[in-house]
Every structure is written in structure tokens, then in C-alpha cells.
C-alpha positions in Angstrom: 175.4 256.6 33.8 174.6 258.9 30.9 173.6 257.8 27.5 174.2 259.7 24.3 172.3 259.0 21.1 173.7 260.3 17.7 170.5 261.0 15.8 169.1 262.8 12.8 165.6 264.2 12.6 164.8 262.6 9.2 166.2 259.2 10.1 163.7 256.4 10.5 166.4 254.3 12.2 167.1 257.0 14.8 163.4 257.5 15.4 163.0 253.8 16.2 165.6 254.1 18.9 164.2 257.4 20.3 160.8 255.7 20.7 162.4 252.7 22.5 164.3 255.0 24.9 161.1 257.0 25.6 159.0 254.0 26.2 161.4 252.8 28.8 161.8 256.2 30.4 165.6 256.3 29.7 167.1 259.8 29.7 169.4 260.4 26.8 171.5 263.2 25.4 170.9 263.8 21.7 173.7 264.7 19.3 172.5 265.6 15.8 174.3 264.2 12.8 173.1 265.9 9.6 173.2 263.1 7.0 172.5 265.5 4.1 175.4 267.8 5.1 177.7 264.8 5.4 178.4 264.9 9.2 178.5 261.1 9.2 181.7 261.1 7.1 183.8 263.0 9.6 186.8 261.1 11.1 185.4 261.7 14.6 182.0 260.2 13.8 183.4 257.3 11.7 185.6 256.4 14.7 182.3 255.7 16.5 180.4 254.2 13.6 182.4 253.0 10.6 179.2 252.5 8.7 178.7 256.3 8.7 175.1 256.0 9.6 172.7 256.8 12.5 171.9 255.9 15.1 174.9 255.3 17.4 174.3 254.9 21.1 177.0 255.5 23.7 176.2 253.8 27.0 179.0 254.5 29.5 182.5 253.5 28.8 181.8 250.5 26.6 182.1 250.4 22.8 179.5 252.3 20.7 176.3 250.5 19.8 175.1 250.7 16.2 172.2 249.5 14.0 168.7 250.4 15.3 167.3 246.9 15.8 170.4 245.8 17.6 170.3 248.8 19.9 166.6 248.2 20.6 167.2 244.6 21.6 170.2 245.8 23.8 167.9 248.3 25.5 165.3 245.6 26.0 167.8 243.3 27.6 169.3 246.0 29.9 166.0 247.7 30.7 163.4 245.1 30.8 160.3 247.2 31.5 158.2 247.6 29.4 159.3 244.7 27.2 159.5 245.5 23.5 159.4 241.9 22.4 156.5 239.5 23.3 157.1 236.7 25.8 155.7 234.1 23.4 158.3 232.7 21.1 156.1 232.6 18.0 154.7 236.1 18.6 158.2 237.4 19.2 159.2 236.0 15.8 156.2 237.7 14.3 157.1 241.0 15.8 160.6 240.8 14.6 159.4 239.8 11.1 157.2 242.9 10.8 160.0 245.1 12.1 162.4 243.7 9.5 160.0 244.1 6.7 160.3 247.8 7.3 163.8 248.1 8.6 165.6 245.5 6.5 163.5 245.0 3.4 162.5 248.6 2.6 164.5 251.2 4.5 167.9 250.3 3.1 166.7 251.2 -0.4 165.9 254.8 0.4 168.7 256.0 2.7 170.8 259.1 1.6 173.7 257.1 0.2 171.4 255.1 -2.0 169.5 258.2 -3.2 172.9 259.9 -3.9 174.1 256.9 -5.9 170.8 256.8 -7.9 171.3 260.5 -8.8 175.0 260.8 -9.4 176.0 257.4 -10.7 172.8 256.2 -12.5 171.5 259.6 -13.6 168.1 259.6 -12.1 166.4 263.0 -11.8 164.5 263.9 -8.6 161.3 262.5 -10.0 163.0 259.2 -10.7 164.5 259.1 -7.2 161.1 259.9 -5.7 159.4 257.2 -7.7 162.0 254.7 -6.5 161.5 255.6 -2.9 157.7 255.4 -3.1 157.9 252.0 -4.8 159.9 250.5 -1.9 157.9 252.2 0.8 154.6 251.1 -0.8 156.0 247.6 -1.3 156.7 247.2 2.5 153.4 248.9 3.4 151.4 246.6 1.2 153.1 243.5 2.6 152.7 244.5 6.2 149.1 245.6 5.7 148.1 242.2 4.4 150.0 240.4 7.2 148.4 242.5 9.9 144.9 242.6 8.4 144.5 238.8 8.3 146.3 237.9 11.6 144.1 237.4 14.7 147.0 238.5 16.9 146.8 242.0 15.6 145.4 244.2 18.3 145.5 247.8 19.2 149.1 247.6 18.1 150.8 245.4 15.6 151.3 242.4 17.9 148.6 242.7 20.5 147.7 245.5 22.9 151.2 246.7 23.9 153.7 248.3 21.6 156.5 246.1 20.4 159.5 246.4 18.1 157.1 246.0 15.2 155.4 249.3 16.1 158.7 251.0 16.6 159.4 250.3 12.9 155.9 250.8 11.5 155.6 254.3 12.8 158.9 255.7 11.5 158.2 254.1 8.1 154.8 255.7 7.7 156.0 259.0 9.2 158.6 259.3 6.4 156.1 258.2 3.8 153.7 261.0 4.9 156.1 263.8 5.8 158.7 263.4 3.1 157.3 261.5 0.2 153.6 262.2 0.2 152.7 258.5 -0.1 149.0 257.5 0.0 148.7 256.4 3.7 144.9 255.7 3.3 145.9 252.6 1.2 146.9 250.9 4.4 143.9 251.1 6.8 145.2 248.6 9.3 148.6 250.2 9.5 147.0 253.6 9.7 144.8 252.5 12.6 147.9 251.1 14.5 149.9 254.3 13.6 147.2 256.5 15.1 147.1 254.3 18.2 150.8 254.7 18.6 150.7 258.4 18.2 148.4 258.8 21.2 151.4 257.7 23.3 154.0 260.4 24.2 156.9 258.0 23.5 155.9 258.2 19.8 154.6 261.7 19.6 157.3 263.5 21.6 160.1 261.8 19.7 158.6 262.6 16.3 161.0 264.1 13.7 159.2 267.5 13.8 160.3 267.8 17.4 164.0 267.0 16.8 167.0 269.4 16.6 167.6 270.5 13.1 164.1 269.8 11.9 163.4 271.6 8.6 159.7 271.7 7.4 159.4 270.7 3.8 162.7 268.9 3.6 
């Protein structure tokens, strides 16, 4: 049964799901939704995802699946190998916590609808918007760096020696920070080491934003 993922090359959330699909070896058809051009507001797309965001996953005849962390857990429950959540309950909670520090605490502050509101409703110029974005990206980076650096469970990856949902959120966060907002990645040495380990895996490198439909260098 075919799967379709509505994605956008710049989207951290879509990148998370692309990595999950690749790690599990699941074939998927990609449909690009250009958030900056407003594709997400079309009636057709909003009928799939009323939140007008990406990603959206279509799996067979069932209702669309939305929200990246929910989709990742769905994929983990329906395609168990390799697991993206640790077997140990406490480590599983730790992995989810790291994931949410990126996906729930930082990412919502920098998505296109927020950037647009800052500019059009609050009057921030581009420099102000960029400063806002870097603040929240660095806030999450600092918090996770401290957590990972002092935790004995940190291994090759964020929660041991196999990628988990934590890594699926860490890599897109720092990819955006590097590619789009020129944040100082070297300030987060533990995160950088884990990022580099992840990027040796094709599931992370081959789903990178620069290899997606619609990719525009410098944007």
C-alpha cells in the first residue's frame, strides 16, 4: 500500500518524518507544499490538514496523519524495525523529552506563520525576525547541550548507540540553524558530535533539505 508524504524542503517537521521513513526503509511518494508561497492554504490541502502545516502522511485509505511526532510514533508502531523509541521506559521518556525540547519548545516560535506575524502585525524588520529566531534556536540548543553533556546515557547518538526520535529532532533543528540562520553550531559540541554521527547515515544525509524538491540555495 503506497504512502504519500506532503513535505517542504525547509521544514524541520517534514525532515523528521523523512528520516523516520528512511530509517525504516519505507518507500514514500513526496508531494511538495511550498509554505512560503502559501500552498498550505489551498482548500485541497486544508481538507487534508486543517492546521495548514507540514508534514501530512497519507497511508492507504485511512484519514490523513498530521504532526511530525505523532506520525513518527505511528510509523514506529506500524513498522517496528528499527525502533525509534528505546525499550526502557525511563530512557524512552528521556528520548521524548529531548525531541520535544526541539519540536515543541523551540520550533513553534520560528515557523512561517509566526515569522509573518512578527513582520506584518508587530512591525519587526528582517534583522529583528532573525534575532528572534536565533534566540529560540540557541535556547533549545543550550538546554539540550547541557542535558546530553552531563548524562551518562548519551552515546554515539542522543540516547545510546542507536538513533531515536531525539536524533530525528536534533538533526533538523541544527540543520536549519546552520543552513538558514547561520547560528554558531560550535557552541554545542555534544550536539555537534551527535549531529555528525547521524549524518554518516544515509537515512539522515539522503533526506537532507538540500536534496529535496524545490530546494533553493540561500533561502
